[in-house]
SENUDO-531862 format. One record per atom (N, C-alpha, C): residue number from 1; chain; x, y negated, z. Coordinates in steps of 0.02 Angstrom, whole numbers, plus 50000, padded with zeros to 5 digits. Example, Ala and Ser with C-alpha at 12.3 -4.5 7.8 and 13.67 -1.06 7.14 Angstrom:
+-----+---+-------+-------+-------+
:   k : c :  east : north :    up :
+-----+---+-------+-------+-------+
:   1 : A : 50660 : 50284 : 50390 :
:   1 : A : 50615 : 50225 : 50390 :
:   1 : A : 50660 : 50165 : 50390 :
:   2 : A : 50642 : 50112 : 50354 :
:   2 : A : 50684 : 50053 : 50357 :
:   2 : A : 50645 : 49998 : 50394 :
+-----+---+-------+-------+-------+
END
This chain:
+-----+---+-------+-------+-------+
:   k : c :  east : north :    up :
+-----+---+-------+-------+-------+
:   1 : A : 56969 : 45160 : 58551 :
:   1 : A : 57021 : 45121 : 58521 :
:   1 : A : 57041 : 45151 : 58453 :
:   2 : A : 57051 : 45108 : 58404 :
:   2 : A : 57071 : 45130 : 58337 :
:   2 : A : 57144 : 45113 : 58327 :
:   3 : A : 57182 : 45162 : 58302 :
:   3 : A : 57252 : 45151 : 58288 :
:   3 : A : 57272 : 45189 : 58226 :
:   4 : A : 57324 : 45164 : 58191 :
:   4 : A : 57350 : 45199 : 58133 :
:   4 : A : 57385 : 45262 : 58158 :
:   5 : A : 57377 : 45316 : 58120 :
:   5 : A : 57407 : 45380 : 58139 :
:   5 : A : 57465 : 45395 : 58092 :
:   6 : A : 57520 : 45418 : 58119 :
:   6 : A : 57577 : 45437 : 58079 :
:   6 : A : 57570 : 45511 : 58061 :
:   7 : A : 57538 : 45524 : 58005 :
:   7 : A : 57522 : 45592 : 57985 :
:   7 : A : 57584 : 45633 : 57967 :
:   8 : A : 57643 : 45602 : 57960 :
:   8 : A : 57703 : 45640 : 57945 :
:   8 : A : 57732 : 45674 : 58007 :
:   9 : A : 57707 : 45656 : 58065 :
:   9 : A : 57728 : 45687 : 58128 :
:   9 : A : 57686 : 45751 : 58138 :
:  10 : A : 57720 : 45806 : 58149 :
:  10 : A : 57687 : 45872 : 58154 :
:  10 : A : 57629 : 45873 : 58204 :
:  11 : A : 57640 : 45848 : 58263 :
:  11 : A : 57587 : 45849 : 58315 :
:  11 : A : 57526 : 45809 : 58292 :
:  12 : A : 57537 : 45752 : 58260 :
:  12 : A : 57482 : 45709 : 58237 :
:  12 : A : 57445 : 45743 : 58179 :
:  13 : A : 57481 : 45772 : 58132 :
:  13 : A : 57447 : 45806 : 58076 :
:  13 : A : 57407 : 45866 : 58102 :
:  14 : A : 57430 : 45899 : 58153 :
:  14 : A : 57392 : 45954 : 58184 :
:  14 : A : 57327 : 45928 : 58214 :
:  15 : A : 57330 : 45871 : 58248 :
:  15 : A : 57270 : 45842 : 58278 :
:  15 : A : 57220 : 45822 : 58223 :
:  16 : A : 57244 : 45791 : 58170 :
:  16 : A : 57201 : 45772 : 58114 :
:  16 : A : 57169 : 45835 : 58085 :
:  17 : A : 57208 : 45886 : 58074 :
:  17 : A : 57184 : 45950 : 58047 :
:  17 : A : 57127 : 45978 : 58090 :
:  18 : A : 57136 : 45977 : 58156 :
:  18 : A : 57085 : 46004 : 58201 :
:  18 : A : 57019 : 45966 : 58195 :
:  19 : A : 57023 : 45900 : 58191 :
:  19 : A : 56962 : 45860 : 58183 :
:  19 : A : 56930 : 45875 : 58115 :
:  20 : A : 56971 : 45878 : 58063 :
:  20 : A : 56944 : 45894 : 57996 :
:  20 : A : 56908 : 45962 : 57997 :
:  21 : A : 56940 : 46012 : 58025 :
:  21 : A : 56911 : 46079 : 58024 :
:  21 : A : 56845 : 46082 : 58062 :
:  22 : A : 56842 : 46053 : 58121 :
:  22 : A : 56780 : 46057 : 58161 :
:  22 : A : 56724 : 46018 : 58128 :
:  23 : A : 56739 : 45960 : 58099 :
:  23 : A : 56689 : 45919 : 58067 :
:  23 : A : 56666 : 45947 : 58000 :
:  24 : A : 56714 : 45968 : 57959 :
:  24 : A : 56697 : 45992 : 57892 :
:  24 : A : 56661 : 46060 : 57894 :
:  25 : A : 56670 : 46100 : 57946 :
:  25 : A : 56631 : 46162 : 57953 :
:  25 : A : 56557 : 46145 : 57960 :
:  26 : A : 56543 : 46093 : 57997 :
:  26 : A : 56474 : 46072 : 58006 :
:  26 : A : 56445 : 46044 : 57941 :
:  27 : A : 56485 : 46006 : 57904 :
:  27 : A : 56462 : 45980 : 57840 :
:  27 : A : 56450 : 46037 : 57791 :
:  28 : A : 56493 : 46088 : 57791 :
:  28 : A : 56484 : 46145 : 57747 :
:  28 : A : 56417 : 46180 : 57762 :
:  29 : A : 56401 : 46188 : 57826 :
:  29 : A : 56337 : 46217 : 57845 :
:  29 : A : 56279 : 46173 : 57823 :
:  30 : A : 56287 : 46107 : 57831 :
:  30 : A : 56235 : 46060 : 57812 :
:  30 : A : 56219 : 46063 : 57738 :
:  31 : A : 56270 : 46070 : 57696 :
:  31 : A : 56258 : 46073 : 57624 :
:  31 : A : 56248 : 46144 : 57599 :
:  32 : A : 56253 : 46192 : 57644 :
:  32 : A : 56236 : 46261 : 57627 :
:  32 : A : 56288 : 46298 : 57585 :
:  33 : A : 56352 : 46286 : 57599 :
:  33 : A : 56404 : 46321 : 57561 :
:  33 : A : 56453 : 46354 : 57609 :
:  34 : A : 56482 : 46409 : 57585 :
:  34 : A : 56533 : 46443 : 57625 :
:  34 : A : 56603 : 46419 : 57606 :
:  35 : A : 56612 : 46405 : 57542 :
:  35 : A : 56676 : 46381 : 57517 :
:  35 : A : 56672 : 46306 : 57508 :
:  36 : A : 56704 : 46269 : 57554 :
:  36 : A : 56700 : 46196 : 57554 :
:  36 : A : 56770 : 46169 : 57545 :
:  37 : A : 56785 : 46135 : 57489 :
:  37 : A : 56854 : 46115 : 57475 :
:  37 : A : 56892 : 46079 : 57532 :
:  38 : A : 56861 : 46033 : 57570 :
:  38 : A : 56900 : 46001 : 57623 :
:  38 : A : 56926 : 46049 : 57676 :
:  39 : A : 56892 : 46106 : 57684 :
:  39 : A : 56915 : 46155 : 57734 :
:  39 : A : 56979 : 46191 : 57712 :
:  40 : A : 56996 : 46188 : 57649 :
:  40 : A : 57057 : 46222 : 57625 :
:  40 : A : 57119 : 46178 : 57633 :
:  41 : A : 57110 : 46117 : 57656 :
:  41 : A : 57167 : 46072 : 57665 :
:  41 : A : 57209 : 46097 : 57724 :
:  42 : A : 57274 : 46098 : 57714 :
:  42 : A : 57320 : 46124 : 57765 :
:  42 : A : 57352 : 46068 : 57806 :
:  43 : A : 57382 : 46088 : 57861 :
:  43 : A : 57420 : 46041 : 57902 :
:  43 : A : 57476 : 46011 : 57861 :
:  44 : A : 57509 : 46054 : 57821 :
:  44 : A : 57564 : 46031 : 57780 :
:  44 : A : 57541 : 45979 : 57728 :
:  45 : A : 57482 : 45990 : 57700 :
:  45 : A : 57454 : 45943 : 57652 :
:  45 : A : 57441 : 45875 : 57685 :
:  46 : A : 57412 : 45877 : 57745 :
:  46 : A : 57399 : 45815 : 57782 :
:  46 : A : 57465 : 45781 : 57798 :
:  47 : A : 57514 : 45819 : 57819 :
:  47 : A : 57579 : 45791 : 57839 :
:  47 : A : 57614 : 45758 : 57779 :
:  48 : A : 57604 : 45785 : 57719 :
:  48 : A : 57638 : 45759 : 57659 :
:  48 : A : 57598 : 45704 : 57625 :
:  49 : A : 57537 : 45691 : 57647 :
:  49 : A : 57494 : 45643 : 57613 :
:  49 : A : 57522 : 45572 : 57617 :
:  50 : A : 57512 : 45534 : 57563 :
:  50 : A : 57534 : 45464 : 57561 :
:  50 : A : 57477 : 45416 : 57576 :
:  51 : A : 57420 : 45442 : 57594 :
:  51 : A : 57363 : 45400 : 57613 :
:  51 : A : 57374 : 45373 : 57683 :
:  52 : A : 57330 : 45327 : 57704 :
:  52 : A : 57334 : 45299 : 57771 :
:  52 : A : 57280 : 45331 : 57815 :
:  53 : A : 57299 : 45350 : 57875 :
:  53 : A : 57253 : 45381 : 57922 :
:  53 : A : 57245 : 45334 : 57982 :
:  54 : A : 57183 : 45326 : 58005 :
:  54 : A : 57169 : 45288 : 58066 :
:  54 : A : 57127 : 45333 : 58110 :
:  55 : A : 57143 : 45331 : 58174 :
:  55 : A : 57107 : 45374 : 58221 :
:  55 : A : 57071 : 45335 : 58274 :
:  56 : A : 57015 : 45362 : 58295 :
:  56 : A : 56977 : 45334 : 58351 :
:  56 : A : 56994 : 45377 : 58411 :
:  57 : A : 57025 : 45347 : 58461 :
:  57 : A : 57050 : 45383 : 58519 :
:  57 : A : 57003 : 45371 : 58578 :
:  58 : A : 56983 : 45425 : 58610 :
:  58 : A : 56941 : 45422 : 58671 :
:  58 : A : 56978 : 45460 : 58726 :
:  59 : A : 56999 : 45424 : 58777 :
:  59 : A : 57034 : 45453 : 58834 :
:  59 : A : 57090 : 45500 : 58812 :
:  60 : A : 57131 : 45475 : 58765 :
:  60 : A : 57188 : 45513 : 58742 :
:  60 : A : 57174 : 45566 : 58690 :
:  61 : A : 57111 : 45576 : 58673 :
:  61 : A : 57091 : 45627 : 58624 :
:  61 : A : 57074 : 45595 : 58558 :
:  62 : A : 57094 : 45628 : 58503 :
:  62 : A : 57076 : 45605 : 58437 :
:  62 : A : 57003 : 45625 : 58423 :
:  63 : A : 56959 : 45576 : 58423 :
:  63 : A : 56887 : 45589 : 58416 :
:  63 : A : 56863 : 45582 : 58344 :
:  64 : A : 56897 : 45541 : 58304 :
:  64 : A : 56876 : 45531 : 58235 :
:  64 : A : 56934 : 45507 : 58193 :
:  65 : A : 56929 : 45519 : 58128 :
:  65 : A : 56982 : 45502 : 58081 :
:  65 : A : 56952 : 45473 : 58018 :
:  66 : A : 56981 : 45418 : 57994 :
:  66 : A : 56964 : 45393 : 57927 :
:  66 : A : 57029 : 45391 : 57888 :
:  67 : A : 57026 : 45416 : 57827 :
:  67 : A : 57083 : 45418 : 57782 :
:  67 : A : 57068 : 45374 : 57722 :
:  68 : A : 57113 : 45329 : 57707 :
:  68 : A : 57101 : 45282 : 57652 :
:  68 : A : 57161 : 45277 : 57606 :
:  69 : A : 57147 : 45251 : 57547 :
:  69 : A : 57200 : 45230 : 57501 :
:  69 : A : 57179 : 45165 : 57469 :
:  70 : A : 57228 : 45124 : 57454 :
:  70 : A : 57216 : 45060 : 57420 :
:  70 : A : 57248 : 45065 : 57351 :
:  71 : A : 57207 : 45053 : 57300 :
:  71 : A : 57231 : 45059 : 57231 :
:  71 : A : 57220 : 44993 : 57195 :
:  72 : A : 57274 : 44969 : 57165 :
:  72 : A : 57269 : 44905 : 57130 :
:  72 : A : 57267 : 44917 : 57055 :
:  73 : A : 57220 : 44883 : 57023 :
:  73 : A : 57212 : 44886 : 56950 :
:  73 : A : 57218 : 44815 : 56923 :
:  74 : A : 57246 : 44809 : 56864 :
:  74 : A : 57250 : 44744 : 56832 :
:  74 : A : 57214 : 44745 : 56766 :
:  75 : A : 57174 : 44694 : 56756 :
:  75 : A : 57139 : 44685 : 56692 :
:  75 : A : 57137 : 44610 : 56678 :
:  76 : A : 57158 : 44591 : 56619 :
:  76 : A : 57157 : 44519 : 56600 :
:  76 : A : 57196 : 44477 : 56651 :
:  77 : A : 57253 : 44504 : 56674 :
:  77 : A : 57296 : 44470 : 56723 :
:  77 : A : 57261 : 44456 : 56790 :
:  78 : A : 57209 : 44494 : 56804 :
:  78 : A : 57175 : 44488 : 56868 :
:  78 : A : 57183 : 44555 : 56905 :
:  79 : A : 57215 : 44552 : 56963 :
:  79 : A : 57224 : 44613 : 57003 :
:  79 : A : 57163 : 44624 : 57047 :
:  80 : A : 57139 : 44685 : 57047 :
:  80 : A : 57083 : 44703 : 57090 :
:  80 : A : 57103 : 44764 : 57132 :
:  81 : A : 57090 : 44759 : 57196 :
:  81 : A : 57108 : 44813 : 57241 :
:  81 : A : 57045 : 44852 : 57259 :
:  82 : A : 57050 : 44918 : 57252 :
:  82 : A : 56996 : 44963 : 57271 :
:  82 : A : 57016 : 45000 : 57334 :
:  83 : A : 56974 : 44997 : 57384 :
:  83 : A : 56983 : 45034 : 57446 :
:  83 : A : 56945 : 45100 : 57437 :
:  84 : A : 56980 : 45155 : 57439 :
:  84 : A : 56948 : 45220 : 57434 :
:  84 : A : 56947 : 45253 : 57503 :
:  85 : A : 56888 : 45272 : 57525 :
:  85 : A : 56883 : 45311 : 57586 :
:  85 : A : 56888 : 45384 : 57564 :
:  86 : A : 56945 : 45415 : 57579 :
:  86 : A : 56958 : 45483 : 57556 :
:  86 : A : 56928 : 45535 : 57603 :
:  87 : A : 56923 : 45518 : 57666 :
:  87 : A : 56889 : 45562 : 57714 :
:  87 : A : 56869 : 45522 : 57776 :
:  88 : A : 56816 : 45545 : 57806 :
:  88 : A : 56791 : 45516 : 57868 :
:  88 : A : 56762 : 45573 : 57908 :
:  89 : A : 56792 : 45588 : 57964 :
:  89 : A : 56770 : 45644 : 58005 :
:  89 : A : 56769 : 45625 : 58078 :
:  90 : A : 56721 : 45653 : 58113 :
:  90 : A : 56716 : 45643 : 58186 :
:  90 : A : 56710 : 45712 : 58218 :
:  91 : A : 56748 : 45723 : 58270 :
:  91 : A : 56743 : 45786 : 58306 :
:  91 : A : 56672 : 45795 : 58332 :
:  92 : A : 56644 : 45855 : 58324 :
:  92 : A : 56575 : 45867 : 58349 :
:  92 : A : 56565 : 45849 : 58422 :
:  93 : A : 56619 : 45850 : 58461 :
:  93 : A : 56613 : 45831 : 58532 :
:  93 : A : 56595 : 45758 : 58540 :
:  94 : A : 56604 : 45718 : 58487 :
:  94 : A : 56593 : 45646 : 58490 :
:  94 : A : 56540 : 45622 : 58440 :
:  95 : A : 56499 : 45668 : 58415 :
:  95 : A : 56445 : 45648 : 58369 :
:  95 : A : 56397 : 45600 : 58405 :
:  96 : A : 56364 : 45559 : 58365 :
:  96 : A : 56311 : 45514 : 58388 :
:  96 : A : 56335 : 45461 : 58438 :
:  97 : A : 56398 : 45441 : 58432 :
:  97 : A : 56425 : 45389 : 58476 :
:  97 : A : 56448 : 45327 : 58438 :
:  98 : A : 56432 : 45325 : 58373 :
:  98 : A : 56450 : 45266 : 58333 :
:  98 : A : 56522 : 45263 : 58310 :
:  99 : A : 56558 : 45318 : 58318 :
:  99 : A : 56629 : 45318 : 58301 :
:  99 : A : 56639 : 45311 : 58225 :
: 100 : A : 56601 : 45346 : 58185 :
: 100 : A : 56608 : 45340 : 58112 :
: 100 : A : 56595 : 45269 : 58090 :
: 101 : A : 56544 : 45237 : 58117 :
: 101 : A : 56529 : 45168 : 58099 :
: 101 : A : 56586 : 45122 : 58118 :
: 102 : A : 56615 : 45132 : 58176 :
: 102 : A : 56669 : 45089 : 58198 :
: 102 : A : 56731 : 45098 : 58155 :
: 103 : A : 56744 : 45159 : 58132 :
: 103 : A : 56801 : 45171 : 58087 :
: 103 : A : 56789 : 45137 : 58019 :
: 104 : A : 56728 : 45143 : 57993 :
: 104 : A : 56712 : 45110 : 57930 :
: 104 : A : 56720 : 45034 : 57937 :
: 105 : A : 56691 : 45006 : 57989 :
: 105 : A : 56696 : 44934 : 58000 :
: 105 : A : 56768 : 44912 : 58005 :
: 106 : A : 56809 : 44952 : 58039 :
: 106 : A : 56879 : 44935 : 58048 :
: 106 : A : 56915 : 44927 : 57981 :
: 107 : A : 56907 : 44977 : 57936 :
: 107 : A : 56944 : 44972 : 57873 :
: 107 : A : 56913 : 44918 : 57828 :
: 108 : A : 56847 : 44909 : 57830 :
: 108 : A : 56817 : 44857 : 57789 :
: 108 : A : 56838 : 44787 : 57811 :
: 109 : A : 56850 : 44778 : 57875 :
: 109 : A : 56869 : 44713 : 57902 :
: 109 : A : 56944 : 44700 : 57899 :
: 110 : A : 56984 : 44752 : 57897 :
: 110 : A : 57057 : 44744 : 57904 :
: 110 : A : 57097 : 44759 : 57841 :
: 111 : A : 57065 : 44778 : 57788 :
: 111 : A : 57100 : 44793 : 57726 :
: 111 : A : 57074 : 44748 : 57671 :
: 112 : A : 57120 : 44720 : 57630 :
: 112 : A : 57097 : 44677 : 57575 :
: 112 : A : 57074 : 44720 : 57516 :
: 113 : A : 57014 : 44705 : 57491 :
: 113 : A : 56988 : 44743 : 57434 :
: 113 : A : 56933 : 44703 : 57399 :
: 114 : A : 56924 : 44718 : 57336 :
: 114 : A : 56867 : 44691 : 57298 :
: 114 : A : 56810 : 44741 : 57297 :
: 115 : A : 56828 : 44805 : 57294 :
: 115 : A : 56779 : 44859 : 57293 :
: 115 : A : 56800 : 44913 : 57342 :
: 116 : A : 56751 : 44943 : 57373 :
: 116 : A : 56763 : 45002 : 57415 :
: 116 : A : 56721 : 45058 : 57387 :
: 117 : A : 56750 : 45118 : 57383 :
: 117 : A : 56713 : 45175 : 57357 :
: 117 : A : 56723 : 45235 : 57403 :
: 118 : A : 56675 : 45280 : 57401 :
: 118 : A : 56677 : 45341 : 57439 :
: 118 : A : 56634 : 45393 : 57404 :
: 119 : A : 56651 : 45456 : 57412 :
: 119 : A : 56611 : 45511 : 57385 :
: 119 : A : 56592 : 45557 : 57442 :
: 120 : A : 56533 : 45587 : 57436 :
: 120 : A : 56511 : 45636 : 57485 :
: 120 : A : 56464 : 45685 : 57451 :
: 121 : A : 56452 : 45741 : 57483 :
: 121 : A : 56404 : 45789 : 57456 :
: 121 : A : 56335 : 45757 : 57454 :
: 122 : A : 56300 : 45766 : 57399 :
: 122 : A : 56233 : 45736 : 57391 :
: 122 : A : 56186 : 45759 : 57445 :
: 123 : A : 56193 : 45820 : 57469 :
: 123 : A : 56149 : 45846 : 57521 :
: 123 : A : 56168 : 45820 : 57591 :
: 124 : A : 56223 : 45786 : 57597 :
: 124 : A : 56244 : 45759 : 57662 :
: 124 : A : 56210 : 45691 : 57672 :
: 125 : A : 56145 : 45694 : 57682 :
: 125 : A : 56107 : 45632 : 57690 :
: 125 : A : 56127 : 45590 : 57750 :
: 126 : A : 56148 : 45619 : 57806 :
: 126 : A : 56171 : 45577 : 57861 :
: 126 : A : 56231 : 45534 : 57840 :
: 127 : A : 56277 : 45561 : 57800 :
: 127 : A : 56334 : 45522 : 57776 :
: 127 : A : 56311 : 45469 : 57726 :
: 128 : A : 56267 : 45487 : 57681 :
: 128 : A : 56242 : 45438 : 57632 :
: 128 : A : 56209 : 45379 : 57668 :
: 129 : A : 56167 : 45395 : 57718 :
: 129 : A : 56134 : 45341 : 57756 :
: 129 : A : 56184 : 45299 : 57794 :
: 130 : A : 56236 : 45330 : 57821 :
: 130 : A : 56288 : 45293 : 57858 :
: 130 : A : 56322 : 45243 : 57812 :
: 131 : A : 56342 : 45266 : 57753 :
: 131 : A : 56376 : 45220 : 57707 :
: 131 : A : 56328 : 45165 : 57682 :
: 132 : A : 56266 : 45183 : 57669 :
: 132 : A : 56217 : 45132 : 57648 :
: 132 : A : 56208 : 45079 : 57702 :
: 133 : A : 56209 : 45100 : 57765 :
: 133 : A : 56203 : 45053 : 57821 :
: 133 : A : 56260 : 45002 : 57820 :
: 134 : A : 56316 : 45021 : 57791 :
: 134 : A : 56375 : 44977 : 57787 :
: 134 : A : 56381 : 44943 : 57719 :
: 135 : A : 56327 : 44941 : 57682 :
: 135 : A : 56325 : 44903 : 57620 :
: 135 : A : 56346 : 44940 : 57557 :
: 136 : A : 56358 : 45005 : 57563 :
: 136 : A : 56374 : 45045 : 57504 :
: 136 : A : 56310 : 45064 : 57468 :
: 137 : A : 56315 : 45072 : 57401 :
: 137 : A : 56258 : 45093 : 57361 :
: 137 : A : 56280 : 45149 : 57314 :
: 138 : A : 56237 : 45198 : 57306 :
: 138 : A : 56252 : 45254 : 57260 :
: 138 : A : 56256 : 45226 : 57190 :
: 139 : A : 56311 : 45242 : 57154 :
: 139 : A : 56317 : 45220 : 57085 :
: 139 : A : 56327 : 45279 : 57037 :
: 140 : A : 56338 : 45339 : 57064 :
: 140 : A : 56349 : 45396 : 57020 :
: 140 : A : 56333 : 45460 : 57057 :
: 141 : A : 56304 : 45508 : 57020 :
: 141 : A : 56295 : 45576 : 57045 :
: 141 : A : 56330 : 45622 : 56996 :
: 142 : A : 56365 : 45672 : 57022 :
: 142 : A : 56402 : 45717 : 56979 :
: 142 : A : 56414 : 45784 : 57014 :
: 143 : A : 56433 : 45834 : 56975 :
: 143 : A : 56449 : 45899 : 57002 :
: 143 : A : 56519 : 45918 : 56979 :
: 144 : A : 56568 : 45917 : 57024 :
: 144 : A : 56636 : 45937 : 57005 :
: 144 : A : 56641 : 46013 : 56995 :
: 145 : A : 56698 : 46038 : 56971 :
: 145 : A : 56705 : 46109 : 56957 :
: 145 : A : 56688 : 46156 : 57015 :
: 146 : A : 56697 : 46134 : 57077 :
: 146 : A : 56681 : 46179 : 57133 :
: 146 : A : 56606 : 46189 : 57142 :
: 147 : A : 56565 : 46149 : 57107 :
: 147 : A : 56493 : 46161 : 57105 :
: 147 : A : 56451 : 46127 : 57158 :
: 148 : A : 56481 : 46088 : 57202 :
: 148 : A : 56443 : 46053 : 57254 :
: 148 : A : 56425 : 45984 : 57227 :
: 149 : A : 56360 : 45972 : 57219 :
: 149 : A : 56337 : 45907 : 57192 :
: 149 : A : 56359 : 45851 : 57240 :
: 150 : A : 56387 : 45797 : 57209 :
: 150 : A : 56413 : 45741 : 57249 :
: 150 : A : 56382 : 45676 : 57226 :
: 151 : A : 56387 : 45627 : 57270 :
: 151 : A : 56369 : 45558 : 57252 :
: 151 : A : 56429 : 45514 : 57267 :
: 152 : A : 56436 : 45462 : 57225 :
: 152 : A : 56488 : 45412 : 57237 :
: 152 : A : 56452 : 45348 : 57256 :
: 153 : A : 56477 : 45315 : 57307 :
: 153 : A : 56447 : 45253 : 57332 :
: 153 : A : 56499 : 45198 : 57327 :
: 154 : A : 56475 : 45137 : 57316 :
: 154 : A : 56520 : 45080 : 57308 :
: 154 : A : 56494 : 45020 : 57346 :
: 155 : A : 56541 : 44981 : 57370 :
: 155 : A : 56525 : 44917 : 57401 :
: 155 : A : 56569 : 44864 : 57370 :
: 156 : A : 56540 : 44806 : 57356 :
: 156 : A : 56579 : 44752 : 57329 :
: 156 : A : 56565 : 44739 : 57256 :
+-----+---+-------+-------+-------+
END
């Protein structure tokens, strides 16, 4: 079951943090780095975030989390909404069960947007393939100051 998570509640932000930590440690190993920026995110940072969090719940346990933001831009009196997937994590206990796909489908079907974008480590090919399966296409490759090469994908 997918439900919106109230990240301002301490217990909920702790649960989100635990899923982030377990999942991002595996991604850090996959891309071959010891210092991985998402792992430095704190419970307090999650609790104070103004983004929207949705969780996939399995038997009362938080199995996966998708974090999104909706940004509206206006050009020539035409408003366009961009859906940004800021994070998508699944607890390793629930890998290979389709949870990430279901979370992506949920936000794509339930949020109004003209474009959806997401970034991931270029070496995280399982994530790149997952997003491509949902209609995203790589439109940019770049290396931010932390030095981990990334790709940006877009749909719409």
